[in-house]
SEMAR-154725 format. One record per atom (N, C-alpha, C, O): residue number from 1; chain; atom name; x, y, z. Coordinates in steps of 0.02 Angstrom, whole numbers. Example, Ala and Ser with C-alpha at 12.3 -4.5 7.8 and 13.67 -1.06 7.14 Angstrom:
REM residues 2
<node seq="1" mol="A" atom="N" u="660" v="-284" w="390"/>
<node seq="1" mol="A" atom="CA" u="615" v="-225" w="390"/>
<node seq="1" mol="A" atom="C" u="660" v="-165" w="390"/>
<node seq="1" mol="A" atom="O" u="712" v="-166" w="423"/>
<node seq="2" mol="A" atom="N" u="642" v="-112" w="354"/>
<node seq="2" mol="A" atom="CA" u="684" v="-53" w="357"/>
<node seq="2" mol="A" atom="C" u="645" v="2" w="394"/>
<node seq="2" mol="A" atom="O" u="670" v="57" w="402"/>
REM end
This chain:
REM residues 54
<node seq="1" mol="A" atom="N" u="-370" v="3464" w="-2701"/>
<node seq="1" mol="A" atom="CA" u="-428" v="3534" w="-2660"/>
<node seq="1" mol="A" atom="C" u="-396" v="3576" w="-2646"/>
<node seq="1" mol="A" atom="O" u="-342" v="3568" w="-2620"/>
<node seq="2" mol="A" atom="N" u="-426" v="3647" w="-2664"/>
<node seq="2" mol="A" atom="CA" u="-379" v="3692" w="-2621"/>
<node seq="2" mol="A" atom="C" u="-418" v="3728" w="-2560"/>
<node seq="2" mol="A" atom="O" u="-479" v="3738" w="-2565"/>
<node seq="3" mol="A" atom="N" u="-388" v="3744" w="-2511"/>
<node seq="3" mol="A" atom="CA" u="-406" v="3772" w="-2448"/>
<node seq="3" mol="A" atom="C" u="-462" v="3819" w="-2473"/>
<node seq="3" mol="A" atom="O" u="-466" v="3836" w="-2532"/>
<node seq="4" mol="A" atom="N" u="-509" v="3841" w="-2421"/>
<node seq="4" mol="A" atom="CA" u="-559" v="3877" w="-2430"/>
<node seq="4" mol="A" atom="C" u="-543" v="3946" w="-2427"/>
<node seq="4" mol="A" atom="O" u="-584" v="3985" w="-2451"/>
<node seq="5" mol="A" atom="N" u="-486" v="3970" w="-2399"/>
<node seq="5" mol="A" atom="CA" u="-455" v="4030" w="-2419"/>
<node seq="5" mol="A" atom="C" u="-439" v="4046" w="-2466"/>
<node seq="5" mol="A" atom="O" u="-457" v="4099" w="-2490"/>
<node seq="6" mol="A" atom="N" u="-393" v="3996" w="-2501"/>
<node seq="6" mol="A" atom="CA" u="-361" v="4018" w="-2586"/>
<node seq="6" mol="A" atom="C" u="-419" v="4012" w="-2614"/>
<node seq="6" mol="A" atom="O" u="-429" v="4053" w="-2659"/>
<node seq="7" mol="A" atom="N" u="-459" v="3975" w="-2604"/>
<node seq="7" mol="A" atom="CA" u="-519" v="3989" w="-2660"/>
<node seq="7" mol="A" atom="C" u="-561" v="4037" w="-2655"/>
<node seq="7" mol="A" atom="O" u="-594" v="4048" w="-2706"/>
<node seq="8" mol="A" atom="N" u="-574" v="4083" w="-2591"/>
<node seq="8" mol="A" atom="CA" u="-607" v="4144" w="-2603"/>
<node seq="8" mol="A" atom="C" u="-561" v="4194" w="-2630"/>
<node seq="8" mol="A" atom="O" u="-585" v="4243" w="-2659"/>
<node seq="9" mol="A" atom="N" u="-492" v="4187" w="-2624"/>
<node seq="9" mol="A" atom="CA" u="-462" v="4236" w="-2654"/>
<node seq="9" mol="A" atom="C" u="-471" v="4232" w="-2730"/>
<node seq="9" mol="A" atom="O" u="-487" v="4281" w="-2764"/>
<node seq="10" mol="A" atom="N" u="-460" v="4170" w="-2752"/>
<node seq="10" mol="A" atom="CA" u="-471" v="4168" w="-2833"/>
<node seq="10" mol="A" atom="C" u="-532" v="4205" w="-2865"/>
<node seq="10" mol="A" atom="O" u="-539" v="4245" w="-2911"/>
<node seq="11" mol="A" atom="N" u="-585" v="4166" w="-2808"/>
<node seq="11" mol="A" atom="CA" u="-641" v="4206" w="-2837"/>
<node seq="11" mol="A" atom="C" u="-662" v="4269" w="-2828"/>
<node seq="11" mol="A" atom="O" u="-707" v="4294" w="-2860"/>
<node seq="12" mol="A" atom="N" u="-632" v="4295" w="-2785"/>
<node seq="12" mol="A" atom="CA" u="-621" v="4377" w="-2780"/>
<node seq="12" mol="A" atom="C" u="-589" v="4401" w="-2843"/>
<node seq="12" mol="A" atom="O" u="-617" v="4436" w="-2885"/>
<node seq="13" mol="A" atom="N" u="-531" v="4380" w="-2846"/>
<node seq="13" mol="A" atom="CA" u="-500" v="4403" w="-2905"/>
<node seq="13" mol="A" atom="C" u="-521" v="4393" w="-2975"/>
<node seq="13" mol="A" atom="O" u="-495" v="4427" w="-3019"/>
<node seq="14" mol="A" atom="N" u="-570" v="4345" w="-2991"/>
<node seq="14" mol="A" atom="CA" u="-605" v="4339" w="-3046"/>
<node seq="14" mol="A" atom="C" u="-675" v="4387" w="-3041"/>
<node seq="14" mol="A" atom="O" u="-704" v="4405" w="-3092"/>
<node seq="15" mol="A" atom="N" u="-691" v="4401" w="-2991"/>
<node seq="15" mol="A" atom="CA" u="-746" v="4440" w="-2975"/>
<node seq="15" mol="A" atom="C" u="-736" v="4511" w="-3004"/>
<node seq="15" mol="A" atom="O" u="-771" v="4545" w="-3042"/>
<node seq="16" mol="A" atom="N" u="-682" v="4521" w="-2977"/>
<node seq="16" mol="A" atom="CA" u="-643" v="4599" w="-3001"/>
<node seq="16" mol="A" atom="C" u="-638" v="4606" w="-3066"/>
<node seq="16" mol="A" atom="O" u="-667" v="4650" w="-3097"/>
<node seq="17" mol="A" atom="N" u="-597" v="4558" w="-3092"/>
<node seq="17" mol="A" atom="CA" u="-586" v="4549" w="-3169"/>
<node seq="17" mol="A" atom="C" u="-650" v="4567" w="-3206"/>
<node seq="17" mol="A" atom="O" u="-653" v="4614" w="-3246"/>
<node seq="18" mol="A" atom="N" u="-699" v="4529" w="-3192"/>
<node seq="18" mol="A" atom="CA" u="-765" v="4530" w="-3221"/>
<node seq="18" mol="A" atom="C" u="-791" v="4587" w="-3217"/>
<node seq="18" mol="A" atom="O" u="-817" v="4606" w="-3270"/>
<node seq="19" mol="A" atom="N" u="-796" v="4637" w="-3156"/>
<node seq="19" mol="A" atom="CA" u="-819" v="4695" w="-3160"/>
<node seq="19" mol="A" atom="C" u="-800" v="4735" w="-3194"/>
<node seq="19" mol="A" atom="O" u="-839" v="4770" w="-3227"/>
<node seq="20" mol="A" atom="N" u="-720" v="4745" w="-3197"/>
<node seq="20" mol="A" atom="CA" u="-672" v="4779" w="-3260"/>
<node seq="20" mol="A" atom="C" u="-704" v="4787" w="-3318"/>
<node seq="20" mol="A" atom="O" u="-728" v="4836" w="-3346"/>
<node seq="21" mol="A" atom="N" u="-700" v="4705" w="-3336"/>
<node seq="21" mol="A" atom="CA" u="-737" v="4713" w="-3411"/>
<node seq="21" mol="A" atom="C" u="-808" v="4717" w="-3425"/>
<node seq="21" mol="A" atom="O" u="-827" v="4701" w="-3482"/>
<node seq="22" mol="A" atom="N" u="-857" v="4739" w="-3374"/>
<node seq="22" mol="A" atom="CA" u="-917" v="4756" w="-3385"/>
<node seq="22" mol="A" atom="C" u="-911" v="4818" w="-3371"/>
<node seq="22" mol="A" atom="O" u="-963" v="4843" w="-3351"/>
<node seq="23" mol="A" atom="N" u="-854" v="4863" w="-3376"/>
<node seq="23" mol="A" atom="CA" u="-861" v="4929" w="-3377"/>
<node seq="23" mol="A" atom="C" u="-856" v="4966" w="-3441"/>
<node seq="23" mol="A" atom="O" u="-816" v="4944" w="-3482"/>
<node seq="24" mol="A" atom="N" u="-893" v="5022" w="-3457"/>
<node seq="24" mol="A" atom="CA" u="-883" v="5038" w="-3500"/>
<node seq="24" mol="A" atom="C" u="-807" v="5064" w="-3512"/>
<node seq="24" mol="A" atom="O" u="-766" v="5068" w="-3467"/>
<node seq="25" mol="A" atom="N" u="-790" v="5085" w="-3601"/>
<node seq="25" mol="A" atom="CA" u="-718" v="5095" w="-3606"/>
<node seq="25" mol="A" atom="C" u="-690" v="5150" w="-3564"/>
<node seq="25" mol="A" atom="O" u="-639" v="5142" w="-3530"/>
<node seq="26" mol="A" atom="N" u="-724" v="5208" w="-3566"/>
<node seq="26" mol="A" atom="CA" u="-697" v="5272" w="-3527"/>
<node seq="26" mol="A" atom="C" u="-682" v="5267" w="-3457"/>
<node seq="26" mol="A" atom="O" u="-637" v="5297" w="-3427"/>
<node seq="27" mol="A" atom="N" u="-743" v="5209" w="-3426"/>
<node seq="27" mol="A" atom="CA" u="-709" v="5201" w="-3333"/>
<node seq="27" mol="A" atom="C" u="-671" v="5148" w="-3342"/>
<node seq="27" mol="A" atom="O" u="-648" v="5125" w="-3289"/>
<node seq="28" mol="A" atom="N" u="-653" v="5111" w="-3404"/>
<node seq="28" mol="A" atom="CA" u="-597" v="5062" w="-3392"/>
<node seq="28" mol="A" atom="C" u="-517" v="5107" w="-3389"/>
<node seq="28" mol="A" atom="O" u="-473" v="5100" w="-3347"/>
<node seq="29" mol="A" atom="N" u="-519" v="5143" w="-3436"/>
<node seq="29" mol="A" atom="CA" u="-465" v="5193" w="-3438"/>
<node seq="29" mol="A" atom="C" u="-433" v="5236" w="-3369"/>
<node seq="29" mol="A" atom="O" u="-376" v="5242" w="-3347"/>
<node seq="30" mol="A" atom="N" u="-489" v="5258" w="-3352"/>
<node seq="30" mol="A" atom="CA" u="-499" v="5290" w="-3279"/>
<node seq="30" mol="A" atom="C" u="-471" v="5233" w="-3215"/>
<node seq="30" mol="A" atom="O" u="-439" v="5252" w="-3166"/>
<node seq="31" mol="A" atom="N" u="-486" v="5178" w="-3224"/>
<node seq="31" mol="A" atom="CA" u="-461" v="5123" w="-3176"/>
<node seq="31" mol="A" atom="C" u="-381" v="5117" w="-3199"/>
<node seq="31" mol="A" atom="O" u="-335" v="5121" w="-3158"/>
<node seq="32" mol="A" atom="N" u="-373" v="5110" w="-3246"/>
<node seq="32" mol="A" atom="CA" u="-300" v="5086" w="-3290"/>
<node seq="32" mol="A" atom="C" u="-261" v="5145" w="-3254"/>
<node seq="32" mol="A" atom="O" u="-212" v="5134" w="-3219"/>
<node seq="33" mol="A" atom="N" u="-287" v="5207" w="-3264"/>
<node seq="33" mol="A" atom="CA" u="-251" v="5273" w="-3248"/>
<node seq="33" mol="A" atom="C" u="-232" v="5279" w="-3174"/>
<node seq="33" mol="A" atom="O" u="-177" v="5300" w="-3159"/>
<node seq="34" mol="A" atom="N" u="-288" v="5258" w="-3119"/>
<node seq="34" mol="A" atom="CA" u="-278" v="5259" w="-3062"/>
<node seq="34" mol="A" atom="C" u="-207" v="5213" w="-3044"/>
<node seq="34" mol="A" atom="O" u="-152" v="5230" w="-3023"/>
<node seq="35" mol="A" atom="N" u="-236" v="5142" w="-3065"/>
<node seq="35" mol="A" atom="CA" u="-174" v="5076" w="-3049"/>
<node seq="35" mol="A" atom="C" u="-112" v="5111" w="-3071"/>
<node seq="35" mol="A" atom="O" u="-62" v="5101" w="-3036"/>
<node seq="36" mol="A" atom="N" u="-108" v="5145" w="-3116"/>
<node seq="36" mol="A" atom="CA" u="-30" v="5152" w="-3148"/>
<node seq="36" mol="A" atom="C" u="-11" v="5211" w="-3095"/>
<node seq="36" mol="A" atom="O" u="50" v="5215" w="-3084"/>
<node seq="37" mol="A" atom="N" u="-49" v="5254" w="-3065"/>
<node seq="37" mol="A" atom="CA" u="-21" v="5297" w="-3037"/>
<node seq="37" mol="A" atom="C" u="-13" v="5277" w="-2966"/>
<node seq="37" mol="A" atom="O" u="35" v="5296" w="-2932"/>
<node seq="38" mol="A" atom="N" u="-54" v="5244" w="-2947"/>
<node seq="38" mol="A" atom="CA" u="-33" v="5203" w="-2880"/>
<node seq="38" mol="A" atom="C" u="37" v="5164" w="-2884"/>
<node seq="38" mol="A" atom="O" u="80" v="5175" w="-2842"/>
<node seq="39" mol="A" atom="N" u="47" v="5122" w="-2932"/>
<node seq="39" mol="A" atom="CA" u="93" v="5077" w="-2951"/>
<node seq="39" mol="A" atom="C" u="159" v="5138" w="-2947"/>
<node seq="39" mol="A" atom="O" u="211" v="5125" w="-2917"/>
<node seq="40" mol="A" atom="N" u="148" v="5198" w="-2977"/>
<node seq="40" mol="A" atom="CA" u="221" v="5245" w="-2981"/>
<node seq="40" mol="A" atom="C" u="235" v="5256" w="-2909"/>
<node seq="40" mol="A" atom="O" u="288" v="5245" w="-2880"/>
<node seq="41" mol="A" atom="N" u="170" v="5283" w="-2879"/>
<node seq="41" mol="A" atom="CA" u="191" v="5315" w="-2799"/>
<node seq="41" mol="A" atom="C" u="215" v="5263" w="-2766"/>
<node seq="41" mol="A" atom="O" u="260" v="5271" w="-2725"/>
<node seq="42" mol="A" atom="N" u="184" v="5198" w="-2780"/>
<node seq="42" mol="A" atom="CA" u="243" v="5148" w="-2734"/>
<node seq="42" mol="A" atom="C" u="313" v="5130" w="-2748"/>
<node seq="42" mol="A" atom="O" u="357" v="5110" w="-2710"/>
<node seq="43" mol="A" atom="N" u="315" v="5142" w="-2810"/>
<node seq="43" mol="A" atom="CA" u="387" v="5137" w="-2840"/>
<node seq="43" mol="A" atom="C" u="433" v="5202" w="-2799"/>
<node seq="43" mol="A" atom="O" u="488" v="5198" w="-2770"/>
<node seq="44" mol="A" atom="N" u="392" v="5257" w="-2810"/>
<node seq="44" mol="A" atom="CA" u="434" v="5321" w="-2779"/>
<node seq="44" mol="A" atom="C" u="451" v="5313" w="-2707"/>
<node seq="44" mol="A" atom="O" u="500" v="5336" w="-2678"/>
<node seq="45" mol="A" atom="N" u="399" v="5277" w="-2681"/>
<node seq="45" mol="A" atom="CA" u="404" v="5261" w="-2601"/>
<node seq="45" mol="A" atom="C" u="460" v="5217" w="-2586"/>
<node seq="45" mol="A" atom="O" u="508" v="5228" w="-2550"/>
<node seq="46" mol="A" atom="N" u="446" v="5157" w="-2625"/>
<node seq="46" mol="A" atom="CA" u="519" v="5111" w="-2618"/>
<node seq="46" mol="A" atom="C" u="580" v="5143" w="-2627"/>
<node seq="46" mol="A" atom="O" u="621" v="5141" w="-2581"/>
<node seq="47" mol="A" atom="N" u="596" v="5180" w="-2692"/>
<node seq="47" mol="A" atom="CA" u="649" v="5213" w="-2698"/>
<node seq="47" mol="A" atom="C" u="686" v="5256" w="-2654"/>
<node seq="47" mol="A" atom="O" u="747" v="5262" w="-2652"/>
<node seq="48" mol="A" atom="N" u="630" v="5294" w="-2608"/>
<node seq="48" mol="A" atom="CA" u="658" v="5359" w="-2552"/>
<node seq="48" mol="A" atom="C" u="683" v="5296" w="-2506"/>
<node seq="48" mol="A" atom="O" u="742" v="5294" w="-2489"/>
<node seq="49" mol="A" atom="N" u="641" v="5248" w="-2487"/>
<node seq="49" mol="A" atom="CA" u="657" v="5218" w="-2426"/>
<node seq="49" mol="A" atom="C" u="727" v="5184" w="-2430"/>
<node seq="49" mol="A" atom="O" u="759" v="5172" w="-2379"/>
<node seq="50" mol="A" atom="N" u="753" v="5165" w="-2503"/>
<node seq="50" mol="A" atom="CA" u="818" v="5147" w="-2509"/>
<node seq="50" mol="A" atom="C" u="860" v="5200" w="-2478"/>
<node seq="50" mol="A" atom="O" u="898" v="5186" w="-2432"/>
<node seq="51" mol="A" atom="N" u="857" v="5248" w="-2497"/>
<node seq="51" mol="A" atom="CA" u="891" v="5293" w="-2504"/>
<node seq="51" mol="A" atom="C" u="909" v="5331" w="-2435"/>
<node seq="51" mol="A" atom="O" u="962" v="5360" w="-2423"/>
<node seq="52" mol="A" atom="N" u="858" v="5326" w="-2395"/>
<node seq="52" mol="A" atom="CA" u="840" v="5347" w="-2335"/>
<node seq="52" mol="A" atom="C" u="915" v="5321" w="-2279"/>
<node seq="52" mol="A" atom="O" u="939" v="5265" w="-2285"/>
<node seq="53" mol="A" atom="N" u="935" v="5356" w="-2246"/>
<node seq="53" mol="A" atom="CA" u="983" v="5330" w="-2194"/>
<node seq="53" mol="A" atom="C" u="953" v="5289" w="-2139"/>
<node seq="53" mol="A" atom="O" u="894" v="5301" w="-2128"/>
<node seq="54" mol="A" atom="N" u="977" v="5253" w="-2110"/>
<node seq="54" mol="A" atom="CA" u="941" v="5192" w="-2062"/>
<node seq="54" mol="A" atom="C" u="979" v="5207" w="-1987"/>
<node seq="54" mol="A" atom="O" u="965" v="5172" w="-1938"/>
REM end
């Protein structure tokens, strides 16, 4: 049996997936675009952190 914290994280993830799938296609595209932009910003941030002197 899984700990309560782990189960609630799984339930939250499934809830987010369900909410995403219930969106109309145009809203799904906006969500995917937003997530892609966040991922790219994170990559740029990590690349900049490696290049900066310590």
